[in-house]
N, C-alpha and C positions, 0 to 999 in steps of 0.2 A: 500716730497719724491722726489727722483731723477728721472729724465726722463728715465733713463736707466732701473730703477726698474719697472716703469709703462709699458715699452715696453716688458720687460721680462715676467711680469705677464700676459699681454695681449697675448703673444705668447703661454704661458703655457695653458691659458684658451682656446684659439683657438685650440691648439693641443688636449686638453681633449675633446672638442666638436667634432672634427673630428674623434678621436678614438671612442667616444660614438656612433656617427652615423654609422661608419664602423662596429662596434661590433653589433649594433642593426640590421643591414642589413645582418649579418652573414658573412662578408668578412674577419674577423679576426679569422678564425678557422684553427689553425696550427696543425701539427702532434705532435709537442712538447707541451704537455699540460701545462708545466710551463709557456711558453710564452703566451698561451691563457689565463691562469689565470691572468697574469700580465696585459694584455690588458683589461680583464674583470674588474679588479680592477680599472684601470684607467677610464673605461667607467662608473663606478658606479655613480659618482657625476652627470654626464650628464643624466643618466637614472632616478636618483632621482628627479632632477630638472624638467625633462620633465614630469614625472608622477605627480608632483605637479601642473604644469602649464596646461597640456593638458590631456583630458580624453581619455583613450584608447578605441577605437571602439570595439575591441574584448571583452574587459571586460564589456563594456556596453551591448553588445549583450548577453553575458552570464548571466548578472544580469537580463535582460529582460526575457530571456528564463526561468530562475529560478522562476521569479515572475509568469509567465504564468503557469509553472508546479505546483507551489504552489496553485494557484487558481483552477486549474484543479483537483488537488488532494483533495482540500477541497470539491469541488462539488461531486467528486467521493465518498468520505467518506460519505457525506450526503445521496447520492443515495443508497449506500451500506447499510447504517444504516437503511434506510426505508425498504429495501428489507429484511434485517435480522429480523427486528421487525415484518414484515408481515408473514414471515416464522415461527417465534416463536409463533405468535398468532395462525397460522394454526396448529402448533404442539399441542398447548394447547387445541384447539377445538377437534382435533383428539383424544387426550388422554381422554377428557371428553366422547366422543362417545364410546371409547373402554371401559371405566368404566361402562357406561350405558349398553353396550352389555354384559359385564361380569355379571352384576346384572341380566339381563334377562336370561342369560344362567343358572345361579344359581337357579332362580325361576323355570325355565323349568325342571331342574334336580330334584328339590324338588317335583314338580308336578308329574314327572315321577316315582319317588320313592313312592309317595303316591298312585299313580294308581297301581303300581306293588304290593304294600302291599294289596291294596283293592282287586285286581284281585286274589292274592294268598289266600285271606281270603274267596273268593266266592266259592260256591259249583258249581258242574257241571251244575245243572239246572239253577242257577242264571247266569252263563256264557252264556248258550245257550239263555236265555231270553235277555240278554244285546246284544248279537250278532244279534238277530232278530230285536231288537229295532234299532240298529245302521245301519245294512246293509239291513234290510228288508228280507222277506222270500218268 
């Protein structure tokens, strides 16, 4: 290859690197968006090569924050699941207690009806005798 071609390619590569650095630092922001798009397109190869060769600190920080959030979320889910299970167990226990109480209420109502039938079937003399036995005279 001719020496002239090597110098020309070197100058073009150098210009693309300079444009890439200027674009990355925000110095190529013009009012005319067409010109900005042209410089952004010229800075594209520099940005691509730089992203392949160097790790971006901001991207690394975001990835680390995401990992921390993910582990925190997993711990929070476990803790929340434990709390939910405990509350569900408590609800089941309370439902059992409610069922027992309802059974007792039914038994008491049946006894009340039996006592009322029994009382309605008693004569006045029997009622007086029961009153004396229960409350004394």
